[in-house]
N, C-alpha and C positions, 0 to 999 in steps of 0.2 A: 513316208514313214521311214524312220531310221532305226538301226539296231542299237541297243543299249548294251554296253559292255561294262560289267562290274569289275573294277580293278582287282586283280587277284594278289593284293598285297598280303604279306604274312599275317598282319594284325587282323585284316578283314576275314581271312580264312579261319583264324582262331575264334573270332566273334561268332561266325556262322556255326562252327563246330561246337562251341560252348553252348550256344542256344539250342541246337538240335539235341544236345544231351541233357538239357535242363529239365527240371520238374515242370516249369512253366510250359515248355514245349509239349511235354508228355500230356499234361492236363488239357492244353489247347487242342492237341491232336485228338485225344479221346473225345472231347466235347464235340469237335467237328464231325468225327466219324459217327458218333451217337446221333447227332442232329440230322445227318444225312439219312441214316437208317430210320429214325423216327419219322422224318418227313416223308420218305418213300412209303412207309407203312400207312401213314395217315392218308396220303394222296391216293393210294391204291385201295384203301378200305373206307374208313369213316368219312373222309373228305369227299370221296366219289359219291357216296350216298347223300351227304349233306348238300353237295353242289346241285343235285337234281331238284332240290326243294327251293332253290333261290329264284328270285325274280330275274327277268331278262338282264337288267343292268348289273345286278349283283353277280349273275352267272358269267357275264363278260369280264367283270372285274376279277372274279375268281380265276378264270382261264388265263387272263393276262398275267396276273400276279403269281399264279402257280408256275408259269414259264420263267418269270424273273427269279422266283424262289429257287427252282431247281438249277437254273444257270448259276446263280450266286453260290449255291452250295457246291456245285461241281468245280467252280473256280477256286473256292476256298480249299476244298479237298485236294485239288491238284497242287496248290501251293504247299499244303501240309505234307503231301506225299513226296514232293520234291525235296523238302527239308529232311525228311526221314531217309530218303535215298542218299542224300549227301552224307548224312551222319553214319549210315551203315556202310559207306564206301561203294555203293552200287553205282553212284554217279560222282564225277569229279565236281569240285566247286564251280569250275568254268562251265561244265555241262549244265549244272543247275542254274547258273546265272543266265545262260543262253535260253534255256527252256522256260524260265520264269518270266521272260519278256512276253510270252504267249498268254500268260495268266492275267486276267483282268480282275482287279479287286475293287471295282467301282460300279457294280451292278446296282442300279437304283431301284426304288420302289415307288409305285404310285401312291401308296400309303393312304392315309385318311383323306387325301384330296380327291380321290377317285369316286366317281358316282357309284353308289352301291357298296362302298367300303364298309360302312356301318352294318350292313346286312350280312357280311361275311361271317362264317362261324368263328367263334372266339378262339378255338384251338388253332385254326388256320392263321388268324391274325397274330397269335402268339408265336407260331413257327416263323412267320415273316419277321416279326420284331427280333426274335432271338437270332435269326440268320443275319439280320442287319448289324446287330451288336457284335456277333462273331466276326463278320466281315470287317468291321471297323477296327477291331482289335488286331486281326491278322494284317490289315493294311498298315497299322501303326508299327507292328513288329517288323514288317517288311521294310518300312522306311528306316527303322532303327538299325536293322541288320545290314541292309544293302546301301543305305545312304538316302538322305532326304532329296537328293537331286535326281533320283531315279523316278521317271514317270511311268505310270501304268499305261501301257500302249494297247491299242487295239491288236488283237491277235493277228499274227501274220497269216495271210490266207493260205489255205491248203490248196491242193491241185484243183479242187472243185469250188474253192472259195467259200465253203460252208463253215459257219462258226461251230457247228456240231462236229464236223470233220476235224477242225482244229483241236477241239477239246478231246476227241477220241484219240487223235494222234499223240497229244500230250500224255494222256493216260497210258497209252500203249508204250510210250517211251519209258515211263516210270515203272510199269509192271513188267516190262520185258527184261528189266535188270534184276528182278527179284523173283 
């Protein structure tokens, strides 16, 4: 695994700053945060109740897909928070470029190929589909802003090697500055 360095050329910094101040970013940021909140509410409430009524196969699909869903949304939220931190001056462009290499924007979904998918609650499937759409848009924005030659790497392992620890470390970095 290699580190990816985004060249800090003046035009690139301008592109990043312009984007982070744009209406497009503001709308995308709000949509992302709203989707995180809506998903958390659903999974803790109606989704928890609905999952108890599922067949064994559907319950397994629900459990696996809910993990993917939350991971996907945490990654997207991390990327959005990094852009906001750069815009507000809480982090330098170089810090953002370094931290964003830990963010994965490629969390897949079993989707309708999975056994039991069709049995999953409609609201849950809608959340999955919306999260995939948001992730795809953020991935395109990332490629547009930082360059198409930047690959989305596996997060660098934390001390304990846990992906959850990696994510928490990234979130602590962003929130510690604000």
